[in-house]
N, CA, C and O atoms as CSV, one atom per row, in Angstrom:
chain,resi,resn,atom,element,x,y,z
A,1,UNK,N,N,11.504,-9.774,8.740
A,1,UNK,CA,C,12.486,-9.489,9.508
A,1,UNK,C,C,13.279,-8.218,8.878
A,1,UNK,O,O,13.359,-8.097,7.655
A,2,UNK,N,N,13.838,-7.315,9.731
A,2,UNK,CA,C,14.444,-6.121,9.373
A,2,UNK,C,C,15.650,-6.360,9.367
A,2,UNK,O,O,16.003,-7.267,10.120
A,3,UNK,N,N,16.677,-5.691,8.577
A,3,UNK,CA,C,18.107,-5.833,8.650
A,3,UNK,C,C,18.410,-4.876,9.815
A,3,UNK,O,O,17.982,-3.728,9.933
A,4,UNK,N,N,19.259,-5.572,10.694
A,4,UNK,CA,C,19.664,-4.761,12.004
A,4,UNK,C,C,21.126,-4.242,11.761
A,4,UNK,O,O,21.373,-3.224,12.407
A,5,UNK,N,N,21.980,-4.633,11.107
A,5,UNK,CA,C,23.349,-4.222,10.678
A,5,UNK,C,C,23.510,-2.694,10.505
A,5,UNK,O,O,22.906,-2.202,9.552
A,6,UNK,N,N,24.162,-1.961,11.209
A,6,UNK,CA,C,24.219,-0.638,11.036
A,6,UNK,C,C,24.614,-0.080,9.711
A,6,UNK,O,O,24.129,0.936,9.214
A,7,UNK,N,N,25.600,-0.883,9.148
A,7,UNK,CA,C,26.148,-0.556,7.864
A,7,UNK,C,C,25.224,-0.591,6.655
A,7,UNK,O,O,25.384,0.057,5.621
A,8,UNK,N,N,24.230,-1.443,6.930
A,8,UNK,CA,C,23.434,-1.929,5.640
A,8,UNK,C,C,21.904,-1.684,6.026
A,8,UNK,O,O,21.135,-1.824,5.074
A,9,UNK,N,N,21.394,-1.387,7.095
A,9,UNK,CA,C,20.196,-0.989,7.437
A,9,UNK,C,C,19.624,0.177,6.451
A,9,UNK,O,O,18.546,0.084,5.863
A,10,UNK,N,N,20.376,1.121,6.375
A,10,UNK,CA,C,19.862,2.184,5.433
A,10,UNK,C,C,20.490,2.227,4.052
A,10,UNK,O,O,20.280,3.168,3.288
A,11,UNK,N,N,21.363,1.061,3.703
A,11,UNK,CA,C,22.049,0.889,2.272
A,11,UNK,C,C,21.014,0.913,1.224
A,11,UNK,O,O,19.933,0.332,1.326
A,12,UNK,N,N,21.389,1.598,0.231
A,12,UNK,CA,C,20.464,1.333,-0.931
A,12,UNK,C,C,21.314,0.534,-2.019
A,12,UNK,O,O,22.201,1.017,-2.722
A,13,UNK,N,N,20.844,-0.847,-2.017
A,13,UNK,CA,C,21.553,-1.678,-2.950
A,13,UNK,C,C,21.177,-1.265,-4.389
A,13,UNK,O,O,20.135,-0.686,-4.698
A,14,UNK,N,N,22.224,-1.663,-5.278
A,14,UNK,CA,C,22.200,-1.281,-6.709
A,14,UNK,C,C,21.679,-0.168,-7.097
A,14,UNK,O,O,20.880,-0.056,-8.027
A,15,UNK,N,N,22.167,0.851,-6.300
A,15,UNK,CA,C,21.820,2.279,-6.574
A,15,UNK,C,C,22.335,2.839,-7.892
A,15,UNK,O,O,21.635,3.565,-8.597
A,16,UNK,N,N,23.384,2.537,-8.157
A,16,UNK,CA,C,23.917,3.022,-9.645
A,16,UNK,C,C,23.059,2.452,-10.852
A,16,UNK,O,O,22.873,3.072,-11.899
A,17,UNK,N,N,22.572,1.215,-10.574
A,17,UNK,CA,C,21.753,0.616,-11.420
A,17,UNK,C,C,20.445,1.293,-11.668
A,17,UNK,O,O,20.065,1.467,-12.825
A,18,UNK,N,N,19.711,1.700,-10.605
A,18,UNK,CA,C,18.427,2.370,-10.428
A,18,UNK,C,C,18.574,3.737,-11.359
A,18,UNK,O,O,17.626,4.148,-12.027
A,19,UNK,N,N,19.717,4.320,-11.331
A,19,UNK,CA,C,19.973,5.626,-11.924
A,19,UNK,C,C,20.413,5.437,-13.438
A,19,UNK,O,O,20.823,6.369,-14.131
A,20,UNK,N,N,20.288,4.200,-13.848
A,20,UNK,CA,C,20.546,4.004,-15.443
A,20,UNK,C,C,19.133,3.555,-16.059
A,20,UNK,O,O,18.486,2.615,-15.596
A,21,UNK,N,N,18.761,4.265,-17.061
A,21,UNK,CA,C,17.358,3.747,-17.349
A,21,UNK,C,C,17.425,2.603,-18.172
A,21,UNK,O,O,16.384,2.046,-18.521
A,22,UNK,N,N,18.644,2.151,-18.554
A,22,UNK,CA,C,18.700,0.765,-19.084
A,22,UNK,C,C,18.231,-0.482,-18.360
A,22,UNK,O,O,17.934,-1.522,-18.948
A,23,UNK,N,N,18.184,-0.319,-17.081
A,23,UNK,CA,C,17.701,-1.221,-16.112
A,23,UNK,C,C,16.377,-0.811,-15.591
A,23,UNK,O,O,16.243,0.285,-15.047
A,24,UNK,N,N,15.366,-1.661,-15.735
A,24,UNK,CA,C,14.072,-1.429,-15.332
A,24,UNK,C,C,13.984,-1.736,-13.751
A,24,UNK,O,O,14.406,-2.752,-13.199
A,25,UNK,N,N,13.306,-0.572,-13.108
A,25,UNK,CA,C,13.212,-0.751,-11.539
A,25,UNK,C,C,12.479,-2.009,-11.146
A,25,UNK,O,O,12.925,-2.661,-10.202
A,26,UNK,N,N,11.542,-2.358,-11.694
A,26,UNK,CA,C,10.833,-3.664,-11.295
A,26,UNK,C,C,11.746,-4.848,-11.152
A,26,UNK,O,O,11.581,-5.720,-10.299
A,27,UNK,N,N,12.717,-4.829,-12.035
A,27,UNK,CA,C,13.532,-5.938,-12.008
A,27,UNK,C,C,14.728,-5.772,-10.897
A,27,UNK,O,O,15.254,-6.697,-10.278
A,28,UNK,N,N,15.033,-4.384,-10.790
A,28,UNK,CA,C,16.036,-4.297,-9.922
A,28,UNK,C,C,15.584,-4.347,-8.411
A,28,UNK,O,O,16.389,-4.549,-7.502
A,29,UNK,N,N,14.078,-4.123,-8.190
A,29,UNK,CA,C,13.430,-4.178,-7.153
A,29,UNK,C,C,13.748,-5.806,-6.675
A,29,UNK,O,O,14.104,-6.062,-5.525
A,30,UNK,N,N,13.579,-6.797,-7.661
A,30,UNK,CA,C,13.631,-8.051,-7.115
A,30,UNK,C,C,15.103,-8.329,-7.013
A,30,UNK,O,O,15.331,-9.126,-6.103
A,31,UNK,N,N,15.893,-8.033,-7.489
A,31,UNK,CA,C,17.584,-8.069,-7.204
A,31,UNK,C,C,17.779,-7.415,-5.656
A,31,UNK,O,O,18.400,-7.977,-4.754
A,32,UNK,N,N,17.261,-6.395,-5.574
A,32,UNK,CA,C,17.498,-5.595,-4.042
A,32,UNK,C,C,16.831,-6.594,-2.993
A,32,UNK,O,O,17.407,-6.806,-1.926
A,33,UNK,N,N,15.604,-7.214,-3.299
A,33,UNK,CA,C,15.089,-8.167,-2.368
A,33,UNK,C,C,15.877,-9.506,-2.218
A,33,UNK,O,O,15.839,-10.225,-1.219
A,34,UNK,N,N,16.525,-9.717,-3.243
A,34,UNK,CA,C,17.550,-11.006,-2.923
A,34,UNK,C,C,18.649,-10.551,-2.124
A,34,UNK,O,O,19.142,-11.324,-1.304
A,35,UNK,N,N,19.099,-9.366,-2.268
A,35,UNK,CA,C,20.251,-8.936,-1.283
A,35,UNK,C,C,19.821,-8.715,0.037
A,35,UNK,O,O,20.614,-9.018,0.928
A,36,UNK,N,N,18.603,-8.197,0.379
A,36,UNK,CA,C,17.974,-7.944,1.687
A,36,UNK,C,C,17.796,-9.259,2.119
A,36,UNK,O,O,18.058,-9.462,3.304
A,37,UNK,N,N,17.386,-10.273,1.394
A,37,UNK,CA,C,16.937,-11.571,1.872
A,37,UNK,C,C,18.276,-12.201,2.460
A,37,UNK,O,O,18.224,-12.868,3.494
A,38,UNK,N,N,19.487,-11.980,1.784
A,38,UNK,CA,C,20.639,-12.463,2.140
A,38,UNK,C,C,21.107,-11.986,3.461
A,38,UNK,O,O,21.499,-12.722,4.366
A,39,UNK,N,N,21.032,-10.655,3.498
A,39,UNK,CA,C,21.372,-10.056,4.887
A,39,UNK,C,C,20.446,-10.538,6.070
A,39,UNK,O,O,20.863,-10.555,7.228
A,40,UNK,N,N,19.264,-10.901,5.751
A,40,UNK,CA,C,18.422,-11.412,6.847
A,40,UNK,C,C,18.580,-12.745,7.117
A,40,UNK,O,O,18.145,-13.238,8.158
A,41,UNK,N,N,19.296,-13.524,6.087
A,41,UNK,CA,C,19.623,-15.083,6.342
A,41,UNK,C,C,20.967,-14.895,7.248
A,41,UNK,O,O,21.183,-15.557,8.263
A,42,UNK,N,N,21.701,-14.048,6.808
A,42,UNK,CA,C,22.915,-13.951,7.592
A,42,UNK,C,C,22.894,-13.731,9.081
A,42,UNK,O,O,23.524,-14.322,9.958
A,43,UNK,N,N,21.914,-12.618,9.180
A,43,UNK,CA,C,21.607,-12.182,10.693
A,43,UNK,C,C,20.899,-13.317,11.264
A,43,UNK,O,O,21.187,-13.579,12.432
A,44,UNK,N,N,20.098,-13.991,10.730
A,44,UNK,CA,C,19.282,-15.166,11.398
A,44,UNK,C,C,20.216,-16.360,11.607
A,44,UNK,O,O,20.196,-16.872,12.726
A,45,UNK,N,N,21.020,-16.864,10.693
A,45,UNK,CA,C,21.799,-17.965,10.806
A,45,UNK,C,C,23.332,-17.843,11.226
A,45,UNK,O,O,24.091,-18.793,11.414
A,46,UNK,N,N,23.604,-16.643,11.325
A,46,UNK,CA,C,24.884,-16.181,11.820
A,46,UNK,C,C,26.108,-17.146,11.383
A,46,UNK,O,O,26.665,-17.779,12.280
A,47,UNK,N,N,26.489,-17.268,10.239
A,47,UNK,CA,C,27.441,-18.217,9.663
A,47,UNK,C,C,28.704,-18.023,10.387
A,47,UNK,O,O,29.152,-16.894,10.586
A,48,UNK,N,N,29.302,-19.118,10.796
A,48,UNK,CA,C,30.643,-19.180,11.828
A,48,UNK,C,C,31.748,-19.088,11.039
A,48,UNK,O,O,32.814,-18.753,11.555
A,49,UNK,N,N,31.657,-19.393,9.562
A,49,UNK,CA,C,32.918,-19.221,8.807
A,49,UNK,C,C,32.814,-18.950,7.311
A,49,UNK,O,O,31.667,-18.880,6.870
A,50,UNK,N,N,33.691,-18.808,6.570
A,50,UNK,CA,C,33.391,-18.446,5.127
A,50,UNK,C,C,32.755,-19.492,4.539
A,50,UNK,O,O,31.873,-19.141,3.756
A,51,UNK,N,N,32.933,-20.806,4.675
A,51,UNK,CA,C,32.300,-21.929,3.968
A,51,UNK,C,C,30.638,-21.646,4.181
A,51,UNK,O,O,29.823,-21.620,3.259
A,52,UNK,N,N,30.364,-21.461,5.469
A,52,UNK,CA,C,28.855,-21.318,5.752
A,52,UNK,C,C,28.337,-19.771,4.970
A,52,UNK,O,O,27.182,-19.603,4.580
A,53,UNK,N,N,29.173,-18.972,4.873
A,53,UNK,CA,C,28.690,-17.613,4.522
A,53,UNK,C,C,28.607,-17.909,2.929
A,53,UNK,O,O,27.640,-17.480,2.300
A,54,UNK,N,N,29.640,-18.654,2.281
A,54,UNK,CA,C,29.462,-19.146,0.890
A,54,UNK,C,C,28.210,-19.919,0.431
A,54,UNK,O,O,27.689,-19.773,-0.675
A,55,UNK,N,N,27.808,-20.707,1.338
A,55,UNK,CA,C,26.589,-21.597,1.145
A,55,UNK,C,C,25.460,-20.503,1.062
A,55,UNK,O,O,24.608,-20.720,0.200
A,56,UNK,N,N,25.305,-19.288,1.868
A,56,UNK,CA,C,24.359,-18.638,1.640
A,56,UNK,C,C,24.381,-17.764,0.708
A,56,UNK,O,O,23.311,-17.434,0.194
A,57,UNK,N,N,25.608,-17.184,0.272
A,57,UNK,CA,C,25.915,-16.293,-0.918
A,57,UNK,C,C,25.556,-17.377,-2.255
A,57,UNK,O,O,25.261,-16.870,-3.337
A,58,UNK,N,N,25.591,-18.549,-2.138
A,58,UNK,CA,C,25.322,-19.324,-3.318
A,58,UNK,C,C,23.860,-19.339,-3.770
A,58,UNK,O,O,23.482,-19.288,-4.940
A,59,UNK,N,N,23.013,-19.425,-2.571
A,59,UNK,CA,C,21.768,-19.443,-2.622
A,59,UNK,C,C,21.162,-17.987,-3.403
A,59,UNK,O,O,20.291,-17.984,-4.273
A,60,UNK,N,N,21.862,-16.784,-2.849
A,60,UNK,CA,C,21.605,-15.667,-3.071
A,60,UNK,C,C,21.733,-15.625,-4.550
A,60,UNK,O,O,20.832,-15.201,-5.273
A,61,UNK,N,N,23.153,-16.185,-5.094
A,61,UNK,CA,C,23.606,-16.007,-6.332
A,61,UNK,C,C,22.594,-16.704,-7.491
A,61,UNK,O,O,22.332,-16.228,-8.596
A,62,UNK,N,N,22.196,-17.735,-7.024
A,62,UNK,CA,C,21.265,-18.599,-7.859
A,62,UNK,C,C,19.851,-17.857,-7.998
A,62,UNK,O,O,19.164,-18.069,-8.998
A,63,UNK,N,N,19.487,-17.121,-7.144
A,63,UNK,CA,C,18.298,-16.280,-7.122
A,63,UNK,C,C,18.432,-15.313,-8.318
A,63,UNK,O,O,17.588,-15.171,-9.203
A,64,UNK,N,N,19.799,-14.565,-8.204
A,64,UNK,CA,C,19.992,-13.727,-9.236
A,64,UNK,C,C,19.973,-14.324,-10.661
A,64,UNK,O,O,19.406,-13.770,-11.602
A,65,UNK,N,N,20.673,-15.563,-10.753
A,65,UNK,CA,C,20.559,-16.245,-11.996
A,65,UNK,C,C,19.145,-16.468,-12.541
A,65,UNK,O,O,18.875,-16.403,-13.741
A,66,UNK,N,N,18.305,-16.722,-11.614
A,66,UNK,CA,C,16.656,-16.727,-11.898
A,66,UNK,C,C,16.313,-15.605,-12.537
A,66,UNK,O,O,15.538,-15.669,-13.491
A,67,UNK,N,N,16.838,-14.411,-12.111
A,67,UNK,CA,C,16.131,-12.977,-12.560
A,67,UNK,C,C,16.865,-12.647,-13.927
A,67,UNK,O,O,16.528,-11.589,-14.459
A,68,UNK,N,N,17.801,-13.397,-14.546
A,68,UNK,CA,C,18.464,-13.085,-15.790
A,68,UNK,C,C,17.362,-13.152,-16.954
A,68,UNK,O,O,17.480,-12.478,-17.977
A,69,UNK,N,N,16.411,-13.914,-16.750
A,69,UNK,CA,C,15.314,-14.131,-17.836
A,69,UNK,C,C,14.581,-12.856,-17.682
A,69,UNK,O,O,14.200,-12.286,-18.705
A,70,UNK,N,N,14.322,-12.306,-16.439
A,70,UNK,CA,C,13.438,-11.279,-16.379
A,70,UNK,C,C,14.005,-9.804,-16.846
A,70,UNK,O,O,13.335,-8.885,-17.317
A,71,UNK,N,N,15.318,-9.827,-16.606
A,71,UNK,CA,C,16.199,-8.787,-17.345
A,71,UNK,C,C,16.137,-8.815,-18.782
A,71,UNK,O,O,16.000,-7.780,-19.434
A,72,UNK,N,N,16.238,-10.027,-19.337
A,72,UNK,CA,C,16.121,-10.136,-20.869
A,72,UNK,C,C,14.658,-9.681,-21.431
A,72,UNK,O,O,14.487,-8.947,-22.403
A,73,UNK,N,N,13.635,-10.266,-20.623
A,73,UNK,CA,C,12.315,-9.846,-20.931
A,73,UNK,C,C,12.098,-8.277,-20.977
A,73,UNK,O,O,11.337,-7.690,-21.746
A,74,UNK,N,N,12.811,-7.778,-20.127
A,74,UNK,CA,C,12.691,-6.059,-20.001
A,74,UNK,C,C,13.462,-5.294,-20.930
A,74,UNK,O,O,13.435,-4.066,-21.020
A,75,UNK,N,N,14.295,-6.245,-21.762
A,75,UNK,CA,C,14.925,-5.472,-22.827
A,75,UNK,C,C,16.393,-5.131,-22.292
A,75,UNK,O,O,17.002,-4.205,-22.829
A,76,UNK,N,N,16.906,-5.767,-21.375
A,76,UNK,CA,C,18.262,-5.528,-20.911
A,76,UNK,C,C,18.958,-6.795,-20.379
A,76,UNK,O,O,18.348,-7.863,-20.343
A,77,UNK,N,N,20.124,-6.689,-20.000
A,77,UNK,CA,C,20.731,-8.034,-19.629
A,77,UNK,C,C,21.614,-7.844,-18.138
A,77,UNK,O,O,21.627,-6.726,-17.624
A,78,UNK,N,N,22.230,-8.806,-17.583
A,78,UNK,CA,C,23.066,-8.610,-16.503
A,78,UNK,C,C,24.434,-8.637,-17.169
A,78,UNK,O,O,25.063,-9.685,-17.317
A,79,UNK,N,N,24.894,-7.378,-17.586
A,79,UNK,CA,C,26.084,-7.050,-18.489
A,79,UNK,C,C,27.008,-6.776,-17.425
A,79,UNK,O,O,26.793,-7.010,-16.236
A,80,UNK,N,N,28.221,-6.183,-17.992
A,80,UNK,CA,C,29.494,-5.845,-17.270
A,80,UNK,C,C,29.202,-4.889,-16.014
A,80,UNK,O,O,29.602,-5.173,-14.885
A,81,UNK,N,N,28.534,-3.833,-16.282
A,81,UNK,CA,C,27.979,-2.780,-15.259
A,81,UNK,C,C,27.324,-3.449,-14.204
A,81,UNK,O,O,27.776,-3.409,-13.060
A,82,UNK,N,N,26.235,-4.096,-14.516
A,82,UNK,CA,C,25.275,-4.921,-13.415
A,82,UNK,C,C,26.165,-5.968,-12.914
A,82,UNK,O,O,26.267,-5.957,-11.687
A,83,UNK,N,N,26.830,-6.862,-13.517
A,83,UNK,CA,C,27.881,-7.829,-12.930
A,83,UNK,C,C,28.684,-7.107,-11.881
A,83,UNK,O,O,28.623,-7.485,-10.711
A,84,UNK,N,N,29.345,-6.207,-12.199
A,84,UNK,CA,C,30.167,-5.606,-11.175
A,84,UNK,C,C,29.378,-4.870,-10.005
A,84,UNK,O,O,29.840,-4.894,-8.864
A,85,UNK,N,N,28.333,-4.297,-10.259
A,85,UNK,CA,C,27.389,-3.746,-9.187
A,85,UNK,C,C,26.827,-4.674,-8.097
A,85,UNK,O,O,26.711,-4.437,-6.895
A,86,UNK,N,N,26.469,-5.906,-8.858
A,86,UNK,CA,C,25.845,-7.023,-7.985
A,86,UNK,C,C,27.047,-7.596,-7.280
A,86,UNK,O,O,26.798,-7.850,-6.102
A,87,UNK,N,N,28.248,-7.867,-7.648
A,87,UNK,CA,C,29.294,-8.547,-7.060
A,87,UNK,C,C,29.595,-7.586,-5.852
A,87,UNK,O,O,29.704,-7.999,-4.698
A,88,UNK,N,N,29.717,-6.298,-6.209
A,88,UNK,CA,C,30.352,-5.160,-5.015
A,88,UNK,C,C,29.104,-5.147,-4.018
A,88,UNK,O,O,29.377,-4.819,-2.863
A,89,UNK,N,N,27.783,-5.455,-4.298
A,89,UNK,CA,C,26.814,-5.644,-3.388
A,89,UNK,C,C,27.037,-6.931,-2.250
A,89,UNK,O,O,26.784,-6.948,-1.045
A,90,UNK,N,N,27.524,-7.830,-3.003
A,90,UNK,CA,C,27.815,-9.283,-2.204
A,90,UNK,C,C,28.782,-9.010,-1.411
A,90,UNK,O,O,28.665,-9.492,-0.285
A,91,UNK,N,N,30.027,-8.181,-1.689
A,91,UNK,CA,C,31.198,-7.959,-1.045
A,91,UNK,C,C,30.864,-7.089,0.075
A,91,UNK,O,O,31.371,-7.375,1.159
A,92,UNK,N,N,30.027,-5.983,-0.008
A,92,UNK,CA,C,29.634,-5.016,0.866
A,92,UNK,C,C,28.788,-5.706,2.094
A,92,UNK,O,O,28.752,-5.310,3.259
A,93,UNK,N,N,28.189,-6.719,1.589
A,93,UNK,CA,C,27.412,-7.436,2.665
A,93,UNK,C,C,28.278,-8.163,3.447
A,93,UNK,O,O,28.235,-8.058,4.673
A,94,UNK,N,N,29.316,-9.126,2.705
A,94,UNK,CA,C,30.130,-9.724,3.460
A,94,UNK,C,C,31.054,-9.169,4.412
A,94,UNK,O,O,31.321,-9.732,5.473
A,95,UNK,N,N,31.609,-7.928,3.997
A,95,UNK,CA,C,32.403,-7.052,4.760
A,95,UNK,C,C,31.560,-6.396,5.912
A,95,UNK,O,O,32.142,-6.124,6.962
A,96,UNK,N,N,30.393,-6.161,5.790
A,96,UNK,CA,C,29.572,-5.460,6.774
A,96,UNK,C,C,29.307,-6.582,7.843
A,96,UNK,O,O,29.081,-6.214,8.996
A,97,UNK,N,N,29.318,-7.771,7.581
A,97,UNK,CA,C,29.206,-8.847,8.746
A,97,UNK,C,C,30.452,-9.309,9.146
A,97,UNK,O,O,30.575,-10.249,9.931
A,98,UNK,N,N,31.449,-8.667,8.620
A,98,UNK,CA,C,32.746,-9.038,9.374
A,98,UNK,C,C,33.582,-10.200,8.648
A,98,UNK,O,O,34.570,-10.705,9.182
A,99,UNK,N,N,33.103,-10.582,7.379
A,99,UNK,CA,C,33.949,-11.560,6.816
A,99,UNK,C,C,34.876,-10.749,5.720
A,99,UNK,O,O,34.656,-10.688,4.510
A,100,UNK,N,N,35.893,-10.185,6.390
A,100,UNK,CA,C,36.973,-9.144,5.514
A,100,UNK,C,C,37.766,-10.084,4.596
A,100,UNK,O,O,38.388,-9.660,3.622
A,101,UNK,N,N,37.724,-11.253,4.913
A,101,UNK,CA,C,38.686,-12.087,4.046
A,101,UNK,C,C,38.149,-12.875,3.067
A,101,UNK,O,O,38.792,-13.699,2.417
A,102,UNK,N,N,36.801,-12.603,2.929
A,102,UNK,CA,C,35.834,-13.175,1.685
A,102,UNK,C,C,36.369,-12.784,0.308
A,102,UNK,O,O,36.670,-11.655,-0.077
A,103,UNK,N,N,36.429,-13.935,-0.353
A,103,UNK,CA,C,36.960,-13.973,-1.825
A,103,UNK,C,C,35.741,-13.384,-2.571
A,103,UNK,O,O,34.694,-14.028,-2.639
A,104,UNK,N,N,35.883,-12.071,-3.173
A,104,UNK,CA,C,34.911,-11.545,-4.040
A,104,UNK,C,C,34.197,-12.395,-5.197
A,104,UNK,O,O,33.008,-12.307,-5.504
A,105,UNK,N,N,35.025,-13.119,-5.698
A,105,UNK,CA,C,34.680,-14.195,-6.679
A,105,UNK,C,C,33.856,-15.572,-6.168
A,105,UNK,O,O,32.909,-16.150,-6.702
A,106,UNK,N,N,34.499,-15.838,-5.070
A,106,UNK,CA,C,33.722,-16.881,-4.406
A,106,UNK,C,C,32.374,-16.769,-3.798
A,106,UNK,O,O,31.633,-17.712,-3.520
A,107,UNK,N,N,32.105,-15.300,-3.597
A,107,UNK,CA,C,30.756,-15.087,-3.060
A,107,UNK,C,C,29.753,-15.058,-4.217
A,107,UNK,O,O,28.550,-15.080,-3.959
A,108,UNK,N,N,30.076,-15.021,-5.147
A,108,UNK,CA,C,29.171,-15.178,-6.440
A,108,UNK,C,C,29.542,-16.240,-7.496
A,108,UNK,O,O,29.097,-16.158,-8.641
A,109,UNK,N,N,30.390,-17.273,-7.091
A,109,UNK,CA,C,30.847,-18.303,-7.619
A,109,UNK,C,C,29.648,-19.167,-8.595
A,109,UNK,O,O,29.869,-19.804,-9.625
A,110,UNK,N,N,28.518,-18.981,-7.997
A,110,UNK,CA,C,27.477,-19.916,-8.786
A,110,UNK,C,C,26.940,-19.091,-9.956
A,110,UNK,O,O,25.975,-19.544,-10.571
A,111,UNK,N,N,27.416,-18.052,-10.280
A,111,UNK,CA,C,26.826,-17.005,-11.159
A,111,UNK,C,C,26.723,-17.654,-12.576
A,111,UNK,O,O,27.513,-18.515,-12.962
A,112,UNK,N,N,25.749,-17.201,-13.273
A,112,UNK,CA,C,25.620,-17.759,-14.640
A,112,UNK,C,C,25.532,-16.462,-15.655
A,112,UNK,O,O,25.189,-16.674,-16.818
A,113,UNK,N,N,25.823,-15.191,-15.247
A,113,UNK,CA,C,25.873,-13.993,-15.824
A,113,UNK,C,C,27.256,-13.313,-15.911
A,113,UNK,O,O,27.366,-12.204,-16.434
């Protein structure tokens, strides 16, 4: 499925992290895939309210939790800069789909990083 949201279709998720040599592209690519999959699920399922959106973001956050070991194996971690960029990406997605009142912390409440 292709992302059809005009604000996100050409968006480069995690761009600042790709510019930092500390973060390996192959792991960031997996994170970008998680974010794109979240967009696709939102478009397919069309959550009616914040509770439904948070259920979808919980799944995506759990996928990022699963990537933490891959970050560590590559010699880095999901540290402050990465946490903020990932959280910002979730917020960007939520607002692009009209959830302007989404709580940024609730979007990633399931995080272990």
